[in-house]
All heavy atoms as a GROMACS GRO file, in nm:
protein
  613
    1MET      N    1   0.079  -0.120  -0.002
    1MET     CA    2  -0.002   0.006   0.000
    1MET      C    3   0.092   0.125   0.000
    1MET      O    4   0.183   0.140   0.082
    1MET     CB    5  -0.087   0.000   0.124
    1MET     CG    6  -0.181   0.116   0.130
    1MET     SD    7  -0.292   0.116   0.276
    1MET     CE    8  -0.406  -0.022   0.227
    2THR      N    9   0.060   0.209  -0.089
    2THR     CA   10   0.143   0.338  -0.091
    2THR      C   11   0.092   0.431   0.019
    2THR      O   12  -0.008   0.425   0.080
    2THR     CB   13   0.125   0.404  -0.234
    2THR    OG1   14  -0.016   0.454  -0.238
    2THR    CG2   15   0.152   0.314  -0.347
    3VAL      N   16   0.175   0.540   0.036
    3VAL     CA   17   0.138   0.645   0.137
    3VAL      C   18   0.010   0.712   0.099
    3VAL      O   19  -0.080   0.734   0.178
    3VAL     CB   20   0.253   0.746   0.151
    3VAL    CG1   21   0.212   0.856   0.236
    3VAL    CG2   22   0.381   0.681   0.210
    4GLN      N   23  -0.011   0.728  -0.035
    4GLN     CA   24  -0.128   0.806  -0.076
    4GLN      C   25  -0.250   0.717  -0.056
    4GLN      O   26  -0.362   0.761  -0.009
    4GLN     CB   27  -0.124   0.838  -0.223
    4GLN     CG   28  -0.029   0.942  -0.265
    4GLN     CD   29   0.119   0.901  -0.266
    4GLN    OE1   30   0.149   0.777  -0.268
    4GLN    NE2   31   0.216   0.993  -0.264
    5GLU      N   32  -0.239   0.585  -0.072
    5GLU     CA   33  -0.353   0.490  -0.054
    5GLU      C   34  -0.383   0.490   0.103
    5GLU      O   35  -0.503   0.482   0.141
    5GLU     CB   36  -0.320   0.354  -0.104
    5GLU     CG   37  -0.317   0.351  -0.255
    5GLU     CD   38  -0.254   0.209  -0.298
    5GLU    OE1   39  -0.175   0.152  -0.231
    5GLU    OE2   40  -0.299   0.182  -0.422
    6LEU      N   41  -0.272   0.480   0.172
    6LEU     CA   42  -0.285   0.483   0.323
    6LEU      C   43  -0.358   0.610   0.376
    6LEU      O   44  -0.455   0.598   0.465
    6LEU     CB   45  -0.155   0.457   0.389
    6LEU     CG   46  -0.164   0.449   0.547
    6LEU    CD1   47  -0.254   0.326   0.590
    6LEU    CD2   48  -0.016   0.420   0.590
    7ASN      N   49  -0.308   0.719   0.325
    7ASN     CA   50  -0.378   0.844   0.366
    7ASN      C   51  -0.530   0.844   0.332
    7ASN      O   52  -0.610   0.899   0.406
    7ASN     CB   53  -0.311   0.964   0.295
    7ASN     CG   54  -0.174   0.996   0.355
    7ASN    OD1   55  -0.138   0.947   0.453
    7ASN    ND2   56  -0.098   1.080   0.290
    8LYS      N   57  -0.568   0.794   0.214
    8LYS     CA   58  -0.706   0.782   0.178
    8LYS      C   59  -0.782   0.698   0.274
    8LYS      O   60  -0.902   0.736   0.308
    8LYS     CB   61  -0.719   0.735   0.036
    8LYS     CG   62  -0.693   0.830  -0.078
    8LYS     CD   63  -0.710   0.768  -0.211
    8LYS     CE   64  -0.665   0.876  -0.316
    8LYS     NZ   65  -0.690   0.821  -0.451
    9GLU      N   66  -0.717   0.584   0.313
    9GLU     CA   67  -0.785   0.498   0.409
    9GLU      C   68  -0.801   0.567   0.548
    9GLU      O   69  -0.908   0.558   0.609
    9GLU     CB   70  -0.702   0.368   0.432
    9GLU     CG   71  -0.712   0.279   0.321
    9GLU     CD   72  -0.849   0.217   0.284
    9GLU    OE1   73  -0.916   0.180   0.386
    9GLU    OE2   74  -0.880   0.204   0.169
   10ILE      N   75  -0.707   0.647   0.597
   10ILE     CA   76  -0.714   0.724   0.715
   10ILE      C   77  -0.823   0.821   0.702
   10ILE      O   78  -0.904   0.830   0.795
   10ILE     CB   79  -0.578   0.790   0.748
   10ILE    CG1   80  -0.473   0.684   0.777
   10ILE    CG2   81  -0.593   0.880   0.860
   10ILE    CD1   82  -0.329   0.725   0.774
   11ILE      N   83  -0.825   0.897   0.597
   11ILE     CA   84  -0.932   0.989   0.577
   11ILE      C   85  -1.071   0.928   0.573
   11ILE      O   86  -1.165   0.985   0.633
   11ILE     CB   87  -0.902   1.076   0.447
   11ILE    CG1   88  -0.785   1.172   0.466
   11ILE    CG2   89  -1.029   1.153   0.406
   11ILE    CD1   90  -0.731   1.232   0.342
   12ASN      N   91  -1.079   0.812   0.520
   12ASN     CA   92  -1.218   0.744   0.511
   12ASN      C   93  -1.255   0.710   0.660
   12ASN      O   94  -1.371   0.726   0.706
   12ASN     CB   95  -1.210   0.618   0.431
   12ASN     CG   96  -1.223   0.649   0.278
   12ASN    OD1   97  -1.281   0.758   0.243
   12ASN    ND2   98  -1.162   0.565   0.210
   13VAL      N   99  -1.158   0.662   0.741
   13VAL     CA  100  -1.186   0.639   0.884
   13VAL      C  101  -1.233   0.760   0.956
   13VAL      O  102  -1.330   0.763   1.026
   13VAL     CB  103  -1.073   0.571   0.953
   13VAL    CG1  104  -1.102   0.556   1.103
   13VAL    CG2  105  -1.034   0.433   0.890
   14VAL      N  106  -1.162   0.872   0.925
   14VAL     CA  107  -1.197   0.994   0.995
   14VAL      C  108  -1.341   1.044   0.948
   14VAL      O  109  -1.418   1.087   1.032
   14VAL     CB  110  -1.098   1.111   0.965
   14VAL    CG1  111  -1.140   1.243   1.006
   14VAL    CG2  112  -0.959   1.064   1.026
   15LEU      N  113  -1.362   1.031   0.818
   15LEU     CA  114  -1.493   1.072   0.771
   15LEU      C  115  -1.606   0.984   0.832
   15LEU      O  116  -1.714   1.046   0.872
   15LEU     CB  117  -1.503   1.048   0.616
   15LEU     CG  118  -1.443   1.149   0.530
   15LEU    CD1  119  -1.431   1.110   0.389
   15LEU    CD2  120  -1.519   1.285   0.540
   16ASN      N  121  -1.593   0.851   0.838
   16ASN     CA  122  -1.693   0.772   0.897
   16ASN      C  123  -1.703   0.792   1.048
   16ASN      O  124  -1.812   0.784   1.102
   16ASN     CB  125  -1.661   0.620   0.873
   16ASN     CG  126  -1.678   0.592   0.723
   16ASN    OD1  127  -1.751   0.647   0.648
   16ASN    ND2  128  -1.591   0.487   0.676
   17SER      N  129  -1.602   0.814   1.113
   17SER     CA  130  -1.593   0.825   1.259
   17SER      C  131  -1.661   0.962   1.301
   17SER      O  132  -1.737   0.964   1.401
   17SER     CB  133  -1.450   0.826   1.304
   17SER     OG  134  -1.451   0.834   1.446
   18THR      N  135  -1.641   1.061   1.235
   18THR     CA  136  -1.688   1.199   1.265
   18THR      C  137  -1.814   1.235   1.207
   18THR      O  138  -1.877   1.320   1.251
   18THR     CB  139  -1.575   1.307   1.239
   18THR    OG1  140  -1.561   1.316   1.102
   18THR    CG2  141  -1.448   1.277   1.316
   19GLU      N  142  -1.853   1.160   1.092
   19GLU     CA  143  -1.975   1.182   1.024
   19GLU      C  144  -1.972   1.328   0.972
   19GLU      O  145  -2.082   1.393   0.960
   19GLU     CB  146  -2.089   1.153   1.098
   19GLU     CG  147  -2.100   1.011   1.149
   19GLU     CD  148  -2.219   0.973   1.233
   19GLU    OE1  149  -2.302   1.069   1.269
   19GLU    OE2  150  -2.246   0.859   1.264
   20THR      N  151  -1.861   1.390   0.936
   20THR     CA  152  -1.853   1.527   0.883
   20THR      C  153  -1.899   1.517   0.741
   20THR      O  154  -1.884   1.418   0.672
   20THR     CB  155  -1.708   1.576   0.897
   20THR    OG1  156  -1.710   1.713   0.849
   20THR    CG2  157  -1.615   1.499   0.814
   21GLU      N  158  -1.952   1.627   0.697
   21GLU     CA  159  -1.984   1.650   0.555
   21GLU      C  160  -1.885   1.733   0.481
   21GLU      O  161  -1.903   1.749   0.355
   21GLU     CB  162  -2.127   1.712   0.550
   21GLU     CG  163  -2.233   1.617   0.604
   21GLU     CD  164  -2.378   1.678   0.590
   21GLU    OE1  165  -2.390   1.775   0.508
   21GLU    OE2  166  -2.462   1.618   0.656
   22LEU      N  167  -1.771   1.766   0.547
   22LEU     CA  168  -1.674   1.834   0.474
   22LEU      C  169  -1.593   1.744   0.385
   22LEU      O  170  -1.588   1.624   0.398
   22LEU     CB  171  -1.574   1.894   0.582
   22LEU     CG  172  -1.615   2.003   0.676
   22LEU    CD1  173  -1.499   2.026   0.782
   22LEU    CD2  174  -1.655   2.113   0.594
   23GLU      N  175  -1.540   1.801   0.282
   23GLU     CA  176  -1.446   1.722   0.197
   23GLU      C  177  -1.314   1.740   0.258
   23GLU      O  178  -1.248   1.852   0.256
   23GLU     CB  179  -1.446   1.786   0.056
   23GLU     CG  180  -1.365   1.705  -0.047
   23GLU     CD  181  -1.378   1.752  -0.182
   23GLU    OE1  182  -1.488   1.791  -0.224
   23GLU    OE2  183  -1.278   1.748  -0.259
   24LEU      N  184  -1.259   1.633   0.316
   24LEU     CA  185  -1.127   1.637   0.394
   24LEU      C  186  -1.009   1.630   0.299
   24LEU      O  187  -1.020   1.555   0.204
   24LEU     CB  188  -1.130   1.528   0.490
   24LEU     CG  189  -1.235   1.521   0.597
   24LEU    CD1  190  -1.215   1.408   0.696
   24LEU    CD2  191  -1.253   1.655   0.674
   25THR      N  192  -0.920   1.714   0.330
   25THR     CA  193  -0.792   1.710   0.263
   25THR      C  194  -0.687   1.707   0.375
   25THR      O  195  -0.722   1.719   0.496
   25THR     CB  196  -0.764   1.838   0.188
   25THR    OG1  197  -0.755   1.951   0.270
   25THR    CG2  198  -0.869   1.860   0.083
   26GLU      N  199  -0.556   1.689   0.345
   26GLU     CA  200  -0.450   1.685   0.445
   26GLU      C  201  -0.442   1.818   0.520
   26GLU      O  202  -0.385   1.827   0.633
   26GLU     CB  203  -0.324   1.640   0.382
   26GLU     CG  204  -0.331   1.496   0.339
   26GLU     CD  205  -0.189   1.452   0.295
   26GLU    OE1  206  -0.090   1.493   0.346
   26GLU    OE2  207  -0.187   1.366   0.212
   27GLU      N  208  -0.488   1.926   0.453
   27GLU     CA  209  -0.477   2.061   0.521
   27GLU      C  210  -0.594   2.089   0.614
   27GLU      O  211  -0.595   2.192   0.683
   27GLU     CB  212  -0.472   2.168   0.412
   27GLU     CG  213  -0.340   2.170   0.338
   27GLU     CD  214  -0.336   2.061   0.223
   27GLU    OE1  215  -0.437   2.018   0.170
   27GLU    OE2  216  -0.233   2.001   0.201
   28THR      N  217  -0.697   1.998   0.605
   28THR     CA  218  -0.817   2.028   0.695
   28THR      C  219  -0.779   2.032   0.843
   28THR      O  220  -0.721   1.932   0.890
   28THR     CB  221  -0.930   1.929   0.666
   28THR    OG1  222  -0.962   1.927   0.524
   28THR    CG2  223  -1.053   1.955   0.748
   29SER      N  224  -0.810   2.140   0.912
   29SER     CA  225  -0.791   2.129   1.058
   29SER      C  226  -0.897   2.058   1.129
   29SER      O  227  -1.010   2.072   1.106
   29SER     CB  228  -0.799   2.286   1.107
   29SER     OG  229  -0.798   2.286   1.255
   30LEU      N  230  -0.850   1.974   1.215
   30LEU     CA  231  -0.933   1.876   1.296
   30LEU      C  232  -1.031   1.972   1.390
   30LEU      O  233  -1.144   1.926   1.411
   30LEU     CB  234  -0.853   1.785   1.377
   30LEU     CG  235  -0.777   1.674   1.302
   30LEU    CD1  236  -0.685   1.599   1.387
   30LEU    CD2  237  -0.870   1.589   1.221
   31TYR      N  238  -0.973   2.065   1.445
   31TYR     CA  239  -1.045   2.147   1.543
   31TYR      C  240  -1.110   2.275   1.496
   31TYR      O  241  -1.232   2.298   1.516
   31TYR     CB  242  -0.960   2.181   1.664
   31TYR     CG  243  -0.897   2.049   1.721
   31TYR    CD1  244  -0.772   2.014   1.691
   31TYR    CD2  245  -0.983   1.962   1.800
   31TYR    CE1  246  -0.720   1.889   1.740
   31TYR    CE2  247  -0.930   1.839   1.849
   31TYR     CZ  248  -0.801   1.806   1.820
   31TYR     OH  249  -0.747   1.689   1.866
   32GLU      N  250  -1.038   2.351   1.411
   32GLU     CA  251  -1.097   2.473   1.356
   32GLU      C  252  -1.195   2.443   1.245
   32GLU      O  253  -1.303   2.495   1.244
   32GLU     CB  254  -0.976   2.565   1.299
   32GLU     CG  255  -0.895   2.618   1.426
   32GLU     CD  256  -0.779   2.696   1.380
   32GLU    OE1  257  -0.773   2.733   1.251
   32GLU    OE2  258  -0.689   2.724   1.460
   33ASP      N  259  -1.156   2.372   1.142
   33ASP     CA  260  -1.237   2.340   1.030
   33ASP      C  261  -1.346   2.241   1.066
   33ASP      O  262  -1.468   2.262   1.026
   33ASP     CB  263  -1.169   2.284   0.906
   33ASP     CG  264  -1.060   2.380   0.854
   33ASP    OD1  265  -1.084   2.513   0.865
   33ASP    OD2  266  -0.958   2.344   0.804
   34MET      N  267  -1.315   2.136   1.131
   34MET     CA  268  -1.415   2.029   1.159
   34MET      C  269  -1.484   2.050   1.286
   34MET      O  270  -1.596   1.992   1.305
   34MET     CB  271  -1.343   1.888   1.164
   34MET     CG  272  -1.293   1.843   1.029
   34MET     SD  273  -1.202   1.685   1.035
   34MET     CE  274  -1.331   1.577   1.082
   35GLY      N  275  -1.425   2.136   1.376
   35GLY     CA  276  -1.491   2.161   1.497
   35GLY      C  277  -1.502   2.039   1.599
   35GLY      O  278  -1.603   2.029   1.671
   36LEU      N  279  -1.408   1.951   1.595
   36LEU     CA  280  -1.404   1.837   1.672
   36LEU      C  281  -1.404   1.874   1.820
   36LEU      O  282  -1.318   1.957   1.862
   36LEU     CB  283  -1.291   1.735   1.643
   36LEU     CG  284  -1.292   1.661   1.519
   36LEU    CD1  285  -1.177   1.555   1.511
   36LEU    CD2  286  -1.425   1.587   1.502
   37SER      N  287  -1.479   1.806   1.899
   37SER     CA  288  -1.471   1.813   2.047
   37SER      C  289  -1.372   1.711   2.096
   37SER      O  290  -1.333   1.625   2.024
   37SER     CB  291  -1.602   1.787   2.126
   37SER     OG  292  -1.641   1.651   2.107
   38SER      N  293  -1.330   1.717   2.215
   38SER     CA  294  -1.237   1.626   2.268
   38SER      C  295  -1.297   1.480   2.268
   38SER      O  296  -1.223   1.390   2.244
   38SER     CB  297  -1.184   1.664   2.414
   38SER     OG  298  -1.298   1.680   2.497
   39VAL      N  299  -1.417   1.467   2.297
   39VAL     CA  300  -1.485   1.336   2.295
   39VAL      C  301  -1.486   1.282   2.148
   39VAL      O  302  -1.459   1.166   2.134
   39VAL     CB  303  -1.624   1.342   2.355
   39VAL    CG1  304  -1.702   1.216   2.329
   39VAL    CG2  305  -1.618   1.384   2.495
   40GLU      N  306  -1.515   1.365   2.050
   40GLU     CA  307  -1.522   1.320   1.916
   40GLU      C  308  -1.380   1.281   1.868
   40GLU      O  309  -1.366   1.183   1.796
   40GLU     CB  310  -1.569   1.432   1.826
   40GLU     CG  311  -1.722   1.459   1.846
   40GLU     CD  312  -1.771   1.588   1.768
   40GLU    OE1  313  -1.697   1.684   1.775
   40GLU    OE2  314  -1.879   1.589   1.721
   41ALA      N  315  -1.273   1.357   1.914
   41ALA     CA  316  -1.143   1.324   1.879
   41ALA      C  317  -1.102   1.186   1.936
   41ALA      O  318  -1.036   1.106   1.872
   41ALA     CB  319  -1.043   1.437   1.920
   42PHE      N  320  -1.145   1.167   2.063
   42PHE     CA  321  -1.108   1.039   2.124
   42PHE      C  322  -1.184   0.926   2.051
   42PHE      O  323  -1.115   0.818   2.034
   42PHE     CB  324  -1.164   1.046   2.273
   42PHE     CG  325  -1.135   0.913   2.347
   42PHE    CD1  326  -1.016   0.888   2.404
   42PHE    CD2  327  -1.235   0.833   2.372
   42PHE    CE1  328  -0.984   0.775   2.471
   42PHE    CE2  329  -1.214   0.714   2.444
   42PHE     CZ  330  -1.091   0.683   2.490
   43VAL      N  331  -1.304   0.938   2.013
   43VAL     CA  332  -1.373   0.831   1.940
   43VAL      C  333  -1.305   0.810   1.808
   43VAL      O  334  -1.279   0.691   1.763
   43VAL     CB  335  -1.529   0.873   1.919
   43VAL    CG1  336  -1.593   0.772   1.816
   43VAL    CG2  337  -1.594   0.870   2.052
   44MET      N  338  -1.265   0.917   1.741
   44MET     CA  339  -1.197   0.904   1.618
   44MET      C  340  -1.066   0.831   1.623
   44MET      O  341  -1.030   0.736   1.546
   44MET     CB  342  -1.172   1.038   1.555
   44MET     CG  343  -1.094   1.044   1.423
   44MET     SD  344  -1.049   1.205   1.369
   44MET     CE  345  -0.928   1.253   1.506
   45LEU      N  346  -0.998   0.856   1.734
   45LEU     CA  347  -0.866   0.792   1.754
   45LEU      C  348  -0.877   0.643   1.780
   45LEU      O  349  -0.806   0.558   1.735
   45LEU     CB  350  -0.786   0.856   1.859
   45LEU     CG  351  -0.737   1.004   1.839
   45LEU    CD1  352  -0.684   1.063   1.963
   45LEU    CD2  353  -0.634   0.989   1.727
   46ASN      N  354  -0.983   0.611   1.860
   46ASN     CA  355  -1.013   0.475   1.882
   46ASN      C  356  -1.058   0.401   1.755
   46ASN      O  357  -1.013   0.284   1.733
   46ASN     CB  358  -1.123   0.456   1.988
   46ASN     CG  359  -1.085   0.478   2.128
   46ASN    OD1  360  -0.964   0.448   2.158
   46ASN    ND2  361  -1.175   0.522   2.216
   47ASP      N  362  -1.129   0.471   1.673
   47ASP     CA  363  -1.166   0.399   1.540
   47ASP      C  364  -1.052   0.390   1.451
   47ASP      O  365  -1.037   0.281   1.386
   47ASP     CB  366  -1.265   0.493   1.463
   47ASP     CG  367  -1.402   0.490   1.531
   47ASP    OD1  368  -1.427   0.401   1.619
   47ASP    OD2  369  -1.485   0.580   1.496
   48LEU      N  370  -0.949   0.472   1.459
   48LEU     CA  371  -0.823   0.459   1.380
   48LEU      C  372  -0.738   0.346   1.435
   48LEU      O  373  -0.684   0.266   1.349
   48LEU     CB  374  -0.742   0.590   1.379
   48LEU     CG  375  -0.793   0.702   1.291
   48LEU    CD1  376  -0.722   0.833   1.332
   48LEU    CD2  377  -0.767   0.667   1.141
   49GLU      N  378  -0.739   0.336   1.561
   49GLU     CA  379  -0.662   0.226   1.632
   49GLU      C  380  -0.723   0.089   1.592
   49GLU      O  381  -0.651  -0.007   1.552
   49GLU     CB  382  -0.644   0.244   1.778
   49GLU     CG  383  -0.571   0.358   1.821
   49GLU     CD  384  -0.567   0.385   1.977
   49GLU    OE1  385  -0.663   0.354   2.043
   49GLU    OE2  386  -0.467   0.446   2.030
   50ASP      N  387  -0.851   0.081   1.589
   50ASP     CA  388  -0.922  -0.039   1.554
   50ASP      C  389  -0.906  -0.075   1.407
   50ASP      O  390  -0.873  -0.185   1.372
   50ASP     CB  391  -1.070  -0.034   1.597
   50ASP     CG  392  -1.101  -0.035   1.745
   50ASP    OD1  393  -1.010  -0.062   1.817
   50ASP    OD2  394  -1.213   0.007   1.775
   51ALA      N  395  -0.917   0.025   1.323
   51ALA     CA  396  -0.910   0.003   1.186
   51ALA      C  397  -0.772  -0.047   1.134
   51ALA      O  398  -0.756  -0.127   1.042
   51ALA     CB  399  -0.945   0.131   1.104
   52PHE      N  400  -0.667   0.000   1.206
   52PHE     CA  401  -0.534  -0.026   1.166
   52PHE      C  402  -0.455  -0.125   1.254
   52PHE      O  403  -0.333  -0.157   1.239
   52PHE     CB  404  -0.450   0.097   1.131
   52PHE     CG  405  -0.504   0.174   1.020
   52PHE    CD1  406  -0.582   0.288   1.050
   52PHE    CD2  407  -0.471   0.145   0.889
   52PHE    CE1  408  -0.622   0.368   0.941
   52PHE    CE2  409  -0.528   0.219   0.787
   52PHE     CZ  410  -0.606   0.327   0.808
   53GLY      N  411  -0.526  -0.166   1.366
   53GLY     CA  412  -0.458  -0.250   1.464
   53GLY      C  413  -0.338  -0.198   1.518
   53GLY      O  414  -0.232  -0.262   1.544
   54ILE      N  415  -0.344  -0.077   1.570
   54ILE     CA  416  -0.235   0.007   1.626
   54ILE      C  417  -0.276   0.082   1.748
   54ILE      O  418  -0.388   0.076   1.789
   54ILE     CB  419  -0.174   0.116   1.529
   54ILE    CG1  420  -0.283   0.215   1.490
   54ILE    CG2  421  -0.120   0.053   1.402
   54ILE    CD1  422  -0.239   0.341   1.414
   55GLU      N  423  -0.174   0.128   1.827
   55GLU     CA  424  -0.193   0.201   1.943
   55GLU      C  425  -0.133   0.337   1.922
   55GLU      O  426  -0.012   0.342   1.888
   55GLU     CB  427  -0.144   0.134   2.064
   55GLU     CG  428  -0.182   0.213   2.197
   55GLU     CD  429  -0.131   0.138   2.322
   55GLU    OE1  430  -0.145   0.017   2.323
   55GLU    OE2  431  -0.086   0.213   2.409
   56ILE      N  432  -0.211   0.436   1.937
   56ILE     CA  433  -0.152   0.568   1.904
   56ILE      C  434  -0.126   0.635   2.048
   56ILE      O  435  -0.216   0.662   2.124
   56ILE     CB  436  -0.257   0.660   1.830
   56ILE    CG1  437  -0.294   0.598   1.688
   56ILE    CG2  438  -0.194   0.805   1.812
   56ILE    CD1  439  -0.410   0.668   1.622
   57PRO      N  440   0.005   0.658   2.079
   57PRO     CA  441   0.043   0.714   2.200
   57PRO      C  442  -0.001   0.868   2.220
   57PRO      O  443   0.007   0.937   2.118
   57PRO     CB  444   0.191   0.697   2.217
   57PRO     CG  445   0.240   0.656   2.082
   57PRO     CD  446   0.115   0.615   1.993
   58ALA      N  447  -0.039   0.905   2.334
   58ALA     CA  448  -0.087   1.041   2.359
   58ALA      C  449   0.024   1.133   2.318
   58ALA      O  450  -0.001   1.239   2.270
   58ALA     CB  451  -0.128   1.052   2.501
   59ALA      N  452   0.145   1.104   2.345
   59ALA     CA  453   0.258   1.192   2.316
   59ALA      C  454   0.270   1.216   2.175
   59ALA      O  455   0.320   1.325   2.131
   59ALA     CB  456   0.387   1.136   2.363
   60ALA      N  457   0.229   1.127   2.077
   60ALA     CA  458   0.242   1.140   1.934
   60ALA      C  459   0.135   1.235   1.889
   60ALA      O  460   0.138   1.297   1.783
   60ALA     CB  461   0.221   1.010   1.865
   61LEU      N  462   0.024   1.264   1.964
   61LEU     CA  463  -0.082   1.357   1.924
   61LEU      C  464  -0.059   1.497   1.966
   61LEU      O  465  -0.136   1.587   1.919
   61LEU     CB  466  -0.203   1.302   1.991
   61LEU     CG  467  -0.244   1.164   1.956
   61LEU    CD1  468  -0.360   1.117   2.022
   61LEU    CD2  469  -0.275   1.158   1.802
   62ARG      N  470   0.046   1.535   2.032
   62ARG     CA  471   0.067   1.668   2.077
   62ARG      C  472   0.074   1.773   1.972
   62ARG      O  473   0.034   1.884   1.978
   62ARG     CB  474   0.187   1.683   2.170
   62ARG     CG  475   0.158   1.616   2.304
   62ARG     CD  476   0.274   1.644   2.400
   62ARG     NE  477   0.246   1.575   2.517
   62ARG     CZ  478   0.316   1.491   2.580
   62ARG    NH1  479   0.438   1.444   2.522
   62ARG    NH2  480   0.286   1.428   2.684
   63SER      N  481   0.137   1.737   1.851
   63SER     CA  482   0.152   1.818   1.738
   63SER      C  483   0.050   1.802   1.635
   63SER      O  484   0.055   1.859   1.526
   63SER     CB  485   0.290   1.812   1.685
   63SER     OG  486   0.308   1.676   1.632
   64VAL      N  487  -0.050   1.716   1.660
   64VAL     CA  488  -0.168   1.696   1.549
   64VAL      C  489  -0.261   1.810   1.549
   64VAL      O  490  -0.322   1.830   1.650
   64VAL     CB  491  -0.218   1.555   1.576
   64VAL    CG1  492  -0.335   1.533   1.484
   64VAL    CG2  493  -0.116   1.439   1.554
   65ARG      N  494  -0.263   1.871   1.438
   65ARG     CA  495  -0.367   1.985   1.431
   65ARG      C  496  -0.454   1.953   1.303
   65ARG      O  497  -0.560   2.000   1.291
   65ARG     CB  498  -0.297   2.111   1.406
   65ARG     CG  499  -0.214   2.154   1.532
   65ARG     CD  500  -0.298   2.193   1.645
   65ARG     NE  501  -0.212   2.220   1.763
   65ARG     CZ  502  -0.195   2.144   1.872
   65ARG    NH1  503  -0.248   2.023   1.878
   65ARG    NH2  504  -0.119   2.179   1.972
   66THR      N  505  -0.388   1.889   1.195
   66THR     CA  506  -0.468   1.869   1.072
   66THR      C  507  -0.474   1.719   1.039
   66THR      O  508  -0.418   1.645   1.102
   66THR     CB  509  -0.384   1.940   0.949
   66THR    OG1  510  -0.256   1.866   0.937
   66THR    CG2  511  -0.360   2.082   0.977
   67VAL      N  512  -0.553   1.702   0.935
   67VAL     CA  513  -0.578   1.563   0.891
   67VAL      C  514  -0.435   1.504   0.842
   67VAL      O  515  -0.403   1.393   0.871
   67VAL     CB  516  -0.680   1.558   0.774
   67VAL    CG1  517  -0.686   1.411   0.715
   67VAL    CG2  518  -0.821   1.588   0.832
   68GLY      N  519  -0.363   1.589   0.778
   68GLY     CA  520  -0.239   1.547   0.734
   68GLY      C  521  -0.134   1.507   0.844
   68GLY      O  522  -0.062   1.405   0.832
   69ASP      N  523  -0.133   1.585   0.949
   69ASP     CA  524  -0.059   1.555   1.078
   69ASP      C  525  -0.097   1.420   1.120
   69ASP      O  526  -0.014   1.332   1.162
   69ASP     CB  527  -0.088   1.666   1.181
   69ASP     CG  528  -0.044   1.800   1.152
   69ASP    OD1  529   0.055   1.810   1.065
   69ASP    OD2  530  -0.081   1.890   1.218
   70LEU      N  531  -0.230   1.388   1.128
   70LEU     CA  532  -0.280   1.264   1.180
   70LEU      C  533  -0.242   1.152   1.081
   70LEU      O  534  -0.191   1.045   1.134
   70LEU     CB  535  -0.432   1.265   1.190
   70LEU     CG  536  -0.502   1.155   1.250
   70LEU    CD1  537  -0.457   1.129   1.382
   70LEU    CD2  538  -0.657   1.175   1.249
   71CYS      N  539  -0.240   1.173   0.949
   71CYS     CA  540  -0.188   1.070   0.857
   71CYS      C  541  -0.044   1.037   0.883
   71CYS      O  542  -0.003   0.923   0.880
   71CYS     CB  543  -0.216   1.128   0.714
   71CYS     SG  544  -0.381   1.130   0.660
   72ARG      N  545   0.032   1.142   0.907
   72ARG     CA  546   0.178   1.128   0.926
   72ARG      C  547   0.200   1.037   1.056
   72ARG      O  548   0.290   0.953   1.064
   72ARG     CB  549   0.251   1.254   0.937
   72ARG     CG  550   0.274   1.317   0.791
   72ARG     CD  551   0.365   1.438   0.800
   72ARG     NE  552   0.289   1.554   0.842
   72ARG     CZ  553   0.197   1.619   0.761
   72ARG    NH1  554   0.168   1.583   0.640
   72ARG    NH2  555   0.136   1.727   0.809
   73VAL      N  556   0.125   1.061   1.156
   73VAL     CA  557   0.144   0.987   1.283
   73VAL      C  558   0.107   0.841   1.261
   73VAL      O  559   0.181   0.750   1.301
   73VAL     CB  560   0.056   1.051   1.401
   73VAL    CG1  561   0.044   0.958   1.519
   73VAL    CG2  562   0.112   1.178   1.442
   74VAL      N  563  -0.010   0.818   1.193
   74VAL     CA  564  -0.054   0.680   1.173
   74VAL      C  565   0.047   0.609   1.083
   74VAL      O  566   0.094   0.499   1.113
   74VAL     CB  567  -0.198   0.681   1.114
   74VAL    CG1  568  -0.229   0.534   1.066
   74VAL    CG2  569  -0.293   0.724   1.213
   75CYS      N  570   0.096   0.677   0.988
   75CYS     CA  571   0.192   0.620   0.884
   75CYS      C  572   0.320   0.586   0.962
   75CYS      O  573   0.374   0.472   0.935
   75CYS     CB  574   0.216   0.700   0.764
   75CYS     SG  575   0.085   0.716   0.647
   76SER      N  576   0.363   0.669   1.044
   76SER     CA  577   0.489   0.649   1.126
   76SER      C  578   0.472   0.524   1.206
   76SER      O  579   0.564   0.448   1.219
   76SER     CB  580   0.517   0.775   1.201
   76SER     OG  581   0.615   0.746   1.294
   77ILE      N  582   0.360   0.506   1.275
   77ILE     CA  583   0.338   0.389   1.364
   77ILE      C  584   0.333   0.265   1.282
   77ILE      O  585   0.394   0.160   1.323
   77ILE     CB  586   0.203   0.410   1.443
   77ILE    CG1  587   0.229   0.525   1.546
   77ILE    CG2  588   0.167   0.280   1.515
   77ILE    CD1  589   0.101   0.574   1.622
   78LEU      N  590   0.265   0.267   1.167
   78LEU     CA  591   0.253   0.152   1.084
   78LEU      C  592   0.383   0.111   1.017
   78LEU      O  593   0.405  -0.016   0.986
   78LEU     CB  594   0.152   0.172   0.972
   78LEU     CG  595   0.003   0.174   1.022
   78LEU    CD1  596  -0.080   0.224   0.899
   78LEU    CD2  597  -0.044   0.043   1.071
   79THR      N  598   0.476   0.199   1.009
   79THR     CA  599   0.599   0.164   0.947
   79THR      C  600   0.717   0.130   1.041
   79THR      O  601   0.839   0.115   1.000
   79THR     CB  602   0.652   0.275   0.848
   79THR    OG1  603   0.672   0.395   0.922
   79THR    CG2  604   0.558   0.289   0.729
   80LYS      N  605   0.689   0.132   1.162
   80LYS     CA  606   0.784   0.096   1.269
   80LYS      C  607   0.807  -0.064   1.275
   80LYS      O  608   0.726  -0.132   1.246
   80LYS     CB  609   0.744   0.140   1.406
   80LYS     CG  610   0.762   0.290   1.425
   80LYS     CD  611   0.732   0.326   1.565
   80LYS     CE  612   0.765   0.479   1.575
   80LYS     NZ  613   0.726   0.524   1.709
   0.00000   0.00000   0.00000
């Protein structure tokens, strides 16, 4: 699977988890554009962990602000 394909899969999980009607890109802000609450972000992260069979450490999320940031974190965990 290429990075682009993986990013599409991650975006699909985010779309399904948050039920947003926005067209998500890597530049979409999770909090400003999507308006995610902390509970919605937690559910989304759990859905990502389940979908990819990974554990996303809280420390890895400190710099996550956009969908692209989230994609990079998930890709980084999957390639370890």
